[in-house]
C-alpha positions, 0 to 999 in steps of 0.5 A: 654489428649487423651485416647491413650497416650504414656504410655497407659497400662504402670503403672510403670517407669520400664515398660515404659522404657522396652516398649519405649527403648526395645519393641517399635522399634522392627519390626514385624514377623507376623507368623500367619494370615488370610490376603488375599495374593492377596490383599497384592500382588496387593497393594490393596487400600481400598475404605473406612473405612468400607472395611478395618475396619468392613468388615469381622470383627466378633468381632465387629459384635458380639458386635453390635448384642448384642447391638440390631443392626439388621443383615443388619448392620453387614453382610447384605445389609446396605450401608458401611456408615450405617454399620460404623455408627451402629458400632460408636453407639455401641462403647460407650457401649463397655466400658471394652470390649477389642474392646473399647481399640483396636478401639481407638488404631487403629484409633490413629495409622492408622489415627491419630484420638485421639477422642473417637468414638461415633455417634456424631463424626462418620461422621468426623471420616469417612471423615478423615479416608476415605481421608487418605485411598484414597490419603495416603500411607495406601494401603496393602503394605503401611500398612506393611511398616508403622508397620515395618512388615518384615515377614507376614505368610498367611494361605493357602489351599494346592490347592492354587497356591501361585502366589501372594506370588511369585509376592510380594516377587519378588518386595518387599525389605521391607517384605517377605510373606510366605504361611502356609500349612492349610489342614483342608479340607482334614479331612472333610469326614463327608460332602462327597459332599463338600469334594469331590469337594475339592479333585477334586481341589486337583487333578487339583492342583497336576495334578494327579488322586486321586482315592485311598488313596495312590493317595490322600497322594501322591497329598498332599505330592506334594503340601507340597513339592510345599509350601516348594519350595515356601518358606513355613516353617509352617503348621496349623490345626484348630481342636476341639481337637487332633486326636490320634485314631489307624487307619491302612493303610487298614482302612484308605483306606476303609474310603477314598473309602467310602467318595470318593463314596459319603457316609457319614463316621461315627463319629468313622471313621472321627476320625480314618481318621483324626488321620491317616492324622494328623500323615501323616502331622506331618511326612511331617513337621518333614522331612522338618524341618517345624513348626506345629501349632495346634489351638485347642478347638473352638466350631464353628458355634453354631448358625447353622441357623444364620451361614447358613444365614450369612456364616462361620466365621461370629461370631457364634463360642465360647469357647469349653470345649473338653477334651484336655490333653489326646488327645494332649499328645497322638498325640504328643507322637505318633509322638515322638515314630517315631522320627517324632515330628516337632517343634510345637506351640499349642494354646488353646481358653479355659482359663481352658486349660492354664496349661494343654497346658503349662505343656503338652509341657514340656513333649516333649522338647528334648534338640535339639532346644530351645523352640522346643514345644511352648505354643502359644500366647493367641488366639481368645477370649483370645487375650486381656489383661487378657487373655494375662497375663494368658498365660504369667503367665502359661508359666512363671510358668511351662516353659521358658518365655525367649524362647517364640516366642511372638505375632501374629495377627491371623487376616483377617484385615489389621487394626490388626497390633496394636495388636502387640503393645498392646501385647508388652505393656501388657508384659512390664507392667507385668514385671514392676509389678513383679519388683515393687513387688520384684519378678524380679530384677530391671535389665533393661539390663537383662529384656530388652534383654528378651523383645526384643527377645520375640518381634522379635528375638525368632520367627526369630530364631525359624521359620528360615524364611529368612528376606527381603533384606531390613530387620534387623540385630539382630532384630533391625534397 
């Protein structure tokens, strides 16, 4: 029997029915990812298994390094096959790591390969996968069709021209691709040289001079308007913690002028400026009915030497232990005081903050929208079975699981769509365990309706994104 079978992760009869009859056929609304929009629009065909599976995958690189694999086989100059072979040698050592499950789930779903990957069969896996990549339907758009992705949301800098989104949406009838406004670089006045390069890009994108704070805000609003006109309805911010330090217009203008002149802002000034901008961005989102996403708590680029050598997003980040509760509550409260709190999804990377985030959102539900403030799906180091269950349990115990908008890939890899299947199986198994223990009724219709909603319909209704012409009605085909 193959390791990945039809009942993978499902340990009760009710769990199996919930998954196979209610979750499995649901399409995907992937409302947060880092997939390159240009590759989707161009219907890119991957050269080999390394390009689609290993290139840019810092999850795998971290384990390879831990297994004694030199950096040349991760981010360095080794050939694609040599890098793949180094990963194949590592896989048997990943037992009990979620990548062991994901590796074999992905090989099964993309290439029909049910063998356990190791050094001995690596060449056969490489050849089979490459033949399907080179001659089959596994282009970027073919993958979206294969996994029934109806909506794909990318993460985009305010300066991006979004031409790839327009081109794709003009031609595709099966999927819509929407941009997400991600203005993190606007806050980075602690590195004024790089920040000014970005501000100059903003000038060009907005076709306006940016020499004062008012100019800066006008240019950012113009780009926000442009994203809205292009179909965007989400923003996203990657922060160590929320910023809610008082900062007047006059103070923000002085800090802006200092940074624009190339002077490094103090830590206090950076916090003030970030607080000022985050309120500004919150108001913009609320005015347009957008959904704001807050990814909080990661400790990034901890190994500074290796990060400088390999670059950012190469696996030198970890769980942070910043104090989140007061900062998150203060930020949401400042927007609420102005009646400018948009729909918001908050994600934590530290499991110690599960109940902090799950209870924080309850303070700002206002009865206007079901689940207006969401405790986002298990993120980064937590998007595995245990972490997913922790998030689901914290949300269930403090709020309404039935209103949860479900899973997202948050990935740069086109091999990550089985994460939705993985999440759905974990969800159904958790519910099945509750039924078996007498904590939920054995009511398949009641539970199945909730499962379907969490898989697709809740996100569709909450986000308000238009489905493609060839989309689905009521979440199903």
